[in-house]
ZATOR-965295 format. One record per residue (C-alpha): residue in three letters; z negated, x negated, y. Coordinates in pm, whole numbers. Layout:
<atom residuo="ALA" zz="Z" xx="X" yy="Y"/>
...
This chain:
<atom residuo="UNK" zz="-944" xx="-2749" yy="518"/>
<atom residuo="UNK" zz="-879" xx="-2765" yy="142"/>
<atom residuo="UNK" zz="-1168" xx="-2529" yy="92"/>
<atom residuo="UNK" zz="-1033" xx="-2262" yy="333"/>
<atom residuo="UNK" zz="-675" xx="-2270" yy="158"/>
<atom residuo="UNK" zz="-821" xx="-2251" yy="-196"/>
<atom residuo="UNK" zz="-1087" xx="-1972" yy="-96"/>
<atom residuo="UNK" zz="-1013" xx="-1654" yy="-267"/>
<atom residuo="UNK" zz="-1164" xx="-1475" yy="19"/>
<atom residuo="UNK" zz="-929" xx="-1666" yy="285"/>
<atom residuo="UNK" zz="-631" xx="-1649" yy="38"/>
<atom residuo="UNK" zz="-680" xx="-1240" yy="2"/>
<atom residuo="UNK" zz="-706" xx="-1215" yy="390"/>
<atom residuo="UNK" zz="-406" xx="-1434" yy="455"/>
<atom residuo="UNK" zz="-190" xx="-1285" yy="182"/>
<atom residuo="UNK" zz="-268" xx="-924" yy="296"/>
<atom residuo="UNK" zz="-163" xx="-1037" yy="676"/>
<atom residuo="UNK" zz="171" xx="-1165" yy="527"/>
<atom residuo="UNK" zz="238" xx="-875" yy="343"/>
<atom residuo="UNK" zz="156" xx="-658" yy="663"/>
<atom residuo="UNK" zz="386" xx="-871" yy="862"/>
<atom residuo="UNK" zz="655" xx="-786" yy="620"/>
<atom residuo="UNK" zz="672" xx="-427" yy="765"/>
<atom residuo="UNK" zz="763" xx="-574" yy="1096"/>
<atom residuo="UNK" zz="1021" xx="-809" yy="923"/>
<atom residuo="UNK" zz="1173" xx="-505" yy="757"/>
<atom residuo="UNK" zz="1189" xx="-323" yy="1080"/>
<atom residuo="UNK" zz="1405" xx="-577" yy="1249"/>
<atom residuo="UNK" zz="1764" xx="-424" yy="1152"/>
<atom residuo="UNK" zz="1641" xx="-148" yy="1400"/>
<atom residuo="UNK" zz="1824" xx="-364" yy="1684"/>
<atom residuo="UNK" zz="2134" xx="-366" yy="1484"/>
<atom residuo="UNK" zz="2163" xx="-25" yy="1315"/>
<atom residuo="UNK" zz="2187" xx="320" yy="1446"/>
<atom residuo="UNK" zz="2086" xx="501" yy="1134"/>
<atom residuo="UNK" zz="2092" xx="480" yy="756"/>
<atom residuo="UNK" zz="2182" xx="768" yy="540"/>
<atom residuo="UNK" zz="1915" xx="1010" yy="424"/>
<atom residuo="UNK" zz="1993" xx="929" yy="59"/>
<atom residuo="UNK" zz="1950" xx="554" yy="104"/>
<atom residuo="UNK" zz="1622" xx="593" yy="290"/>
<atom residuo="UNK" zz="1485" xx="809" yy="8"/>
<atom residuo="UNK" zz="1588" xx="531" yy="-245"/>
<atom residuo="UNK" zz="1417" xx="282" yy="-32"/>
<atom residuo="UNK" zz="1098" xx="448" yy="-9"/>
<atom residuo="UNK" zz="1109" xx="566" yy="-379"/>
<atom residuo="UNK" zz="1135" xx="181" yy="-443"/>
<atom residuo="UNK" zz="807" xx="125" yy="-254"/>
<atom residuo="UNK" zz="632" xx="400" yy="-434"/>
<atom residuo="UNK" zz="765" xx="242" yy="-775"/>
<atom residuo="UNK" zz="627" xx="-91" yy="-662"/>
<atom residuo="UNK" zz="282" xx="58" yy="-573"/>
<atom residuo="UNK" zz="272" xx="261" yy="-893"/>
<atom residuo="UNK" zz="325" xx="-50" yy="-1121"/>
<atom residuo="UNK" zz="60" xx="-257" yy="-912"/>
<atom residuo="UNK" zz="-196" xx="12" yy="-969"/>
<atom residuo="UNK" zz="-155" xx="-25" yy="-1336"/>
<atom residuo="UNK" zz="-62" xx="-378" yy="-1417"/>
<atom residuo="UNK" zz="-238" xx="-527" yy="-1098"/>
<atom residuo="UNK" zz="-541" xx="-326" yy="-1046"/>
<atom residuo="UNK" zz="-643" xx="-104" yy="-1329"/>
<atom residuo="UNK" zz="-581" xx="-375" yy="-1628"/>
<atom residuo="UNK" zz="-783" xx="-635" yy="-1460"/>
<atom residuo="UNK" zz="-1054" xx="-362" yy="-1356"/>
<atom residuo="UNK" zz="-1095" xx="-281" yy="-1729"/>
<atom residuo="UNK" zz="-1093" xx="-648" yy="-1856"/>
<atom residuo="UNK" zz="-1336" xx="-729" yy="-1577"/>
<atom residuo="UNK" zz="-1549" xx="-436" yy="-1659"/>
<atom residuo="UNK" zz="-1553" xx="-539" yy="-2032"/>
<atom residuo="UNK" zz="-1648" xx="-906" yy="-1940"/>
<atom residuo="UNK" zz="-1942" xx="-803" yy="-1691"/>
<atom residuo="UNK" zz="-2073" xx="-493" yy="-1883"/>
<atom residuo="UNK" zz="-2001" xx="-581" yy="-2241"/>
<atom residuo="UNK" zz="-1998" xx="-223" yy="-2378"/>
<atom residuo="UNK" zz="-1634" xx="-40" yy="-2354"/>
<atom residuo="UNK" zz="-1786" xx="296" yy="-2280"/>
<atom residuo="UNK" zz="-1988" xx="164" yy="-1963"/>
<atom residuo="UNK" zz="-1705" xx="-58" yy="-1854"/>
<atom residuo="UNK" zz="-1437" xx="238" yy="-1851"/>
<atom residuo="UNK" zz="-1686" xx="487" yy="-1684"/>
<atom residuo="UNK" zz="-1710" xx="233" yy="-1387"/>
<atom residuo="UNK" zz="-1331" xx="226" yy="-1362"/>
<atom residuo="UNK" zz="-1288" xx="578" yy="-1377"/>
<atom residuo="UNK" zz="-1566" xx="616" yy="-1112"/>
<atom residuo="UNK" zz="-1397" xx="360" yy="-876"/>
<atom residuo="UNK" zz="-1065" xx="530" yy="-962"/>
<atom residuo="UNK" zz="-1161" xx="874" yy="-848"/>
<atom residuo="UNK" zz="-1360" xx="732" yy="-543"/>
<atom residuo="UNK" zz="-1054" xx="595" yy="-422"/>
<atom residuo="UNK" zz="-870" xx="899" yy="-451"/>
<atom residuo="UNK" zz="-1133" xx="1102" yy="-277"/>
<atom residuo="UNK" zz="-1167" xx="861" yy="6"/>
<atom residuo="UNK" zz="-803" xx="919" yy="117"/>
<atom residuo="UNK" zz="-813" xx="1281" yy="46"/>
<atom residuo="UNK" zz="-1065" xx="1287" yy="289"/>
<atom residuo="UNK" zz="-862" xx="1093" yy="529"/>
<atom residuo="UNK" zz="-557" xx="1290" yy="482"/>
<atom residuo="UNK" zz="-754" xx="1613" yy="533"/>
<atom residuo="UNK" zz="-948" xx="1512" yy="835"/>
<atom residuo="UNK" zz="-738" xx="1265" yy="1027"/>
<atom residuo="UNK" zz="-457" xx="1414" yy="1251"/>
<atom residuo="UNK" zz="-160" xx="1258" yy="1135"/>
<atom residuo="UNK" zz="242" xx="1380" yy="1114"/>
<atom residuo="UNK" zz="486" xx="1292" yy="854"/>
<atom residuo="UNK" zz="858" xx="1239" yy="943"/>
<atom residuo="UNK" zz="948" xx="1529" yy="722"/>
<atom residuo="UNK" zz="654" xx="1736" yy="609"/>
<atom residuo="UNK" zz="523" xx="1766" yy="957"/>
<atom residuo="UNK" zz="184" xx="1765" yy="1110"/>
<atom residuo="UNK" zz="-140" xx="1753" yy="899"/>
<atom residuo="UNK" zz="-524" xx="1715" yy="931"/>
<atom residuo="UNK" zz="-761" xx="1823" yy="1193"/>
<atom residuo="UNK" zz="-618" xx="1941" yy="1507"/>
<atom residuo="UNK" zz="-287" xx="1724" yy="1495"/>
<atom residuo="UNK" zz="-170" xx="1883" yy="1829"/>
<atom residuo="UNK" zz="-425" xx="1716" yy="2015"/>
<atom residuo="UNK" zz="-244" xx="1382" yy="1998"/>
<atom residuo="UNK" zz="92" xx="1253" yy="2101"/>
<atom residuo="UNK" zz="320" xx="1259" yy="1810"/>
<atom residuo="UNK" zz="361" xx="866" yy="1807"/>
<atom residuo="UNK" zz="11" xx="846" yy="1718"/>
<atom residuo="UNK" zz="29" xx="1092" yy="1473"/>
<atom residuo="UNK" zz="309" xx="892" yy="1306"/>
<atom residuo="UNK" zz="90" xx="578" yy="1339"/>
<atom residuo="UNK" zz="-203" xx="738" yy="1192"/>
<atom residuo="UNK" zz="22" xx="870" yy="903"/>
<atom residuo="UNK" zz="151" xx="504" yy="825"/>
<atom residuo="UNK" zz="-177" xx="350" yy="853"/>
<atom residuo="UNK" zz="-303" xx="585" yy="569"/>
<atom residuo="UNK" zz="-14" xx="442" yy="372"/>
<atom residuo="UNK" zz="-78" xx="75" yy="435"/>
<atom residuo="UNK" zz="-464" xx="36" yy="437"/>
<atom residuo="UNK" zz="-506" xx="79" yy="45"/>
<atom residuo="UNK" zz="-210" xx="-188" yy="5"/>
<atom residuo="UNK" zz="-405" xx="-447" yy="226"/>
<atom residuo="UNK" zz="-734" xx="-359" yy="19"/>
<atom residuo="UNK" zz="-551" xx="-412" yy="-313"/>
<atom residuo="UNK" zz="-416" xx="-751" yy="-207"/>
<atom residuo="UNK" zz="-760" xx="-861" yy="-75"/>
<atom residuo="UNK" zz="-948" xx="-743" yy="-397"/>
<atom residuo="UNK" zz="-682" xx="-903" yy="-622"/>
<atom residuo="UNK" zz="-730" xx="-1256" yy="-475"/>
<atom residuo="UNK" zz="-1112" xx="-1214" yy="-432"/>
<atom residuo="UNK" zz="-1148" xx="-1146" yy="-792"/>
<atom residuo="UNK" zz="-1026" xx="-1510" yy="-872"/>
<atom residuo="UNK" zz="-704" xx="-1431" yy="-1036"/>
<atom residuo="UNK" zz="-443" xx="-1612" yy="-797"/>
<atom residuo="UNK" zz="-139" xx="-1518" yy="-1012"/>
<atom residuo="UNK" zz="-237" xx="-1128" yy="-1005"/>
<atom residuo="UNK" zz="-322" xx="-1151" yy="-630"/>
<atom residuo="UNK" zz="12" xx="-1319" yy="-557"/>
<atom residuo="UNK" zz="219" xx="-1072" yy="-742"/>
<atom residuo="UNK" zz="27" xx="-791" yy="-563"/>
<atom residuo="UNK" zz="104" xx="-968" yy="-230"/>
<atom residuo="UNK" zz="493" xx="-1039" yy="-307"/>
<atom residuo="UNK" zz="521" xx="-669" yy="-450"/>
<atom residuo="UNK" zz="365" xx="-511" yy="-140"/>
<atom residuo="UNK" zz="551" xx="-716" yy="96"/>
<atom residuo="UNK" zz="880" xx="-631" yy="-65"/>
<atom residuo="UNK" zz="788" xx="-254" yy="-41"/>
<atom residuo="UNK" zz="673" xx="-304" yy="305"/>
<atom residuo="UNK" zz="1023" xx="-405" yy="413"/>
<atom residuo="UNK" zz="1224" xx="-100" yy="355"/>
<atom residuo="UNK" zz="929" xx="98" yy="456"/>
<atom residuo="UNK" zz="932" xx="-68" yy="812"/>
<atom residuo="UNK" zz="1291" xx="-13" yy="864"/>
<atom residuo="UNK" zz="1251" xx="351" yy="761"/>
<atom residuo="UNK" zz="973" xx="411" yy="1011"/>
<atom residuo="UNK" zz="1134" xx="240" yy="1287"/>
<atom residuo="UNK" zz="1462" xx="443" yy="1220"/>
<atom residuo="UNK" zz="1275" xx="786" yy="1205"/>
<atom residuo="UNK" zz="1090" xx="676" yy="1536"/>
<atom residuo="UNK" zz="1405" xx="593" yy="1712"/>
<atom residuo="UNK" zz="1549" xx="917" yy="1598"/>
<atom residuo="UNK" zz="1255" xx="1099" yy="1761"/>
<atom residuo="UNK" zz="1373" xx="938" yy="2086"/>
<atom residuo="UNK" zz="1162" xx="629" yy="2112"/>
<atom residuo="UNK" zz="1304" xx="302" yy="2245"/>
<atom residuo="UNK" zz="1407" xx="61" yy="1965"/>
<atom residuo="UNK" zz="1177" xx="-176" yy="2086"/>
<atom residuo="UNK" zz="897" xx="29" yy="2093"/>
<atom residuo="UNK" zz="996" xx="169" yy="1735"/>
<atom residuo="UNK" zz="980" xx="-184" yy="1608"/>
<atom residuo="UNK" zz="654" xx="-249" yy="1766"/>
<atom residuo="UNK" zz="488" xx="42" yy="1604"/>
<atom residuo="UNK" zz="627" xx="-74" yy="1261"/>
<atom residuo="UNK" zz="472" xx="-402" yy="1318"/>
<atom residuo="UNK" zz="143" xx="-296" yy="1437"/>
<atom residuo="UNK" zz="113" xx="-53" yy="1147"/>
<atom residuo="UNK" zz="154" xx="-323" yy="880"/>
<atom residuo="UNK" zz="-128" xx="-504" yy="1075"/>
<atom residuo="UNK" zz="-384" xx="-265" yy="917"/>
<atom residuo="UNK" zz="-316" xx="-445" yy="602"/>
<atom residuo="UNK" zz="-521" xx="-761" yy="672"/>
<atom residuo="UNK" zz="-809" xx="-520" yy="773"/>
<atom residuo="UNK" zz="-803" xx="-360" yy="425"/>
<atom residuo="UNK" zz="-764" xx="-711" yy="284"/>
<atom residuo="UNK" zz="-1067" xx="-837" yy="489"/>
<atom residuo="UNK" zz="-1274" xx="-562" yy="342"/>
<atom residuo="UNK" zz="-1163" xx="-564" yy="1"/>
<atom residuo="UNK" zz="-1227" xx="-973" yy="-20"/>
<atom residuo="UNK" zz="-1542" xx="-950" yy="171"/>
<atom residuo="UNK" zz="-1717" xx="-678" yy="-22"/>
<atom residuo="UNK" zz="-1585" xx="-864" yy="-378"/>
<atom residuo="UNK" zz="-1698" xx="-1205" yy="-256"/>
<atom residuo="UNK" zz="-2052" xx="-1085" yy="-140"/>
<atom residuo="UNK" zz="-2109" xx="-857" yy="-472"/>
<atom residuo="UNK" zz="-1897" xx="-977" yy="-749"/>
<atom residuo="UNK" zz="-2048" xx="-717" yy="-978"/>
<atom residuo="UNK" zz="-1832" xx="-460" yy="-786"/>
<atom residuo="UNK" zz="-1506" xx="-613" yy="-876"/>
<atom residuo="UNK" zz="-1410" xx="-393" yy="-1143"/>
<atom residuo="UNK" zz="-1520" xx="-72" yy="-916"/>
<atom residuo="UNK" zz="-1315" xx="-229" yy="-612"/>
<atom residuo="UNK" zz="-1005" xx="-292" yy="-849"/>
<atom residuo="UNK" zz="-1015" xx="82" yy="-949"/>
<atom residuo="UNK" zz="-1092" xx="202" yy="-604"/>
<atom residuo="UNK" zz="-776" xx="40" yy="-458"/>
<atom residuo="UNK" zz="-587" xx="169" yy="-776"/>
<atom residuo="UNK" zz="-689" xx="512" yy="-714"/>
<atom residuo="UNK" zz="-620" xx="520" yy="-340"/>
<atom residuo="UNK" zz="-260" xx="398" yy="-403"/>
<atom residuo="UNK" zz="-199" xx="642" yy="-674"/>
<atom residuo="UNK" zz="-315" xx="921" yy="-420"/>
<atom residuo="UNK" zz="-96" xx="808" yy="-151"/>
<atom residuo="UNK" zz="207" xx="785" yy="-391"/>
<atom residuo="UNK" zz="156" xx="1120" yy="-520"/>
<atom residuo="UNK" zz="59" xx="1299" yy="-223"/>
<atom residuo="UNK" zz="240" xx="1126" yy="42"/>
<atom residuo="UNK" zz="525" xx="915" yy="-57"/>
<atom residuo="UNK" zz="703" xx="1086" yy="-323"/>
<atom residuo="UNK" zz="704" xx="1436" yy="-177"/>
<atom residuo="UNK" zz="857" xx="1286" yy="121"/>
<atom residuo="UNK" zz="1152" xx="1151" yy="-84"/>
<atom residuo="UNK" zz="1221" xx="1494" yy="-233"/>
<atom residuo="UNK" zz="1243" xx="1709" yy="83"/>
<atom residuo="UNK" zz="1620" xx="1632" yy="159"/>
<atom residuo="UNK" zz="1755" xx="1684" yy="-179"/>
<atom residuo="UNK" zz="1794" xx="1330" yy="-291"/>
<atom residuo="UNK" zz="1521" xx="1340" yy="-554"/>
<atom residuo="UNK" zz="1750" xx="1178" yy="-853"/>
<atom residuo="UNK" zz="1802" xx="867" yy="-594"/>
<atom residuo="UNK" zz="1449" xx="845" yy="-511"/>
<atom residuo="UNK" zz="1339" xx="855" yy="-876"/>
<atom residuo="UNK" zz="1602" xx="592" yy="-946"/>
<atom residuo="UNK" zz="1428" xx="378" yy="-663"/>
<atom residuo="UNK" zz="1092" xx="435" yy="-826"/>
<atom residuo="UNK" zz="1199" xx="291" yy="-1155"/>
<atom residuo="UNK" zz="1373" xx="-8" yy="-984"/>
<atom residuo="UNK" zz="1046" xx="-85" yy="-790"/>
<atom residuo="UNK" zz="852" xx="-13" yy="-1106"/>
<atom residuo="UNK" zz="1015" xx="-271" yy="-1327"/>
<atom residuo="UNK" zz="1039" xx="-508" yy="-1039"/>
<atom residuo="UNK" zz="675" xx="-529" yy="-981"/>
<atom residuo="UNK" zz="590" xx="-514" yy="-1378"/>
<atom residuo="UNK" zz="835" xx="-840" yy="-1379"/>
<atom residuo="UNK" zz="636" xx="-1013" yy="-1078"/>
<atom residuo="UNK" zz="287" xx="-925" yy="-1245"/>
<atom residuo="UNK" zz="374" xx="-1053" yy="-1590"/>
<atom residuo="UNK" zz="536" xx="-1357" yy="-1481"/>
<atom residuo="UNK" zz="304" xx="-1452" yy="-1201"/>
<atom residuo="UNK" zz="-21" xx="-1383" yy="-1358"/>
<atom residuo="UNK" zz="20" xx="-1584" yy="-1660"/>
């Protein structure tokens, strides 16, 4: 039992599961609230974007560069591997965004033939695109052996998942879905994170030499999602300054967690 608890692979999968469940925990107020102001929603989503942004730099790219130097020795080779992983992460989720039919609550439908699916499934796919790289990053973080960095990632991702879960549930309720159904969808979309955690932790556990590349890939995926999906959504109702304030707060919270826990 102790071996399971202390295994980086098991810890990564478990932590990504807990972080994913935070989406459902954040959606619980849907049973009490009728709505929250758009200004507050944009601030909450901005907070999540700030957490992800700081996590990409402090918890993923910095360790990726350090691991690259430790494993390859030469700085040019190490940074080239990290750059390749970073760009691959962005390209993977560019492809997902381009070819998977999905719908944003404000921007509307995107991807291939979005009108062929019911709107609730389009929303689910959109949220899944957001959540998968988060679980991937937690799994890779723990599997790399740096428990402090992995823990900071899991806590930060869990914190940003809570307001995201509430915003998702409220948006679905506003679209006419029952509150119980809206909560269940928010909960289920969070459960894609342990799938990402399982993949990330499994790849790194089997092939440790891929750790710098996988850390950078997770960072690239997160940066793509932040820039292409989350921040534009928070700017469409005219509350970009409030959303930017949320980004700033989320960034410093995640920076604090990473510096304190990764020691």
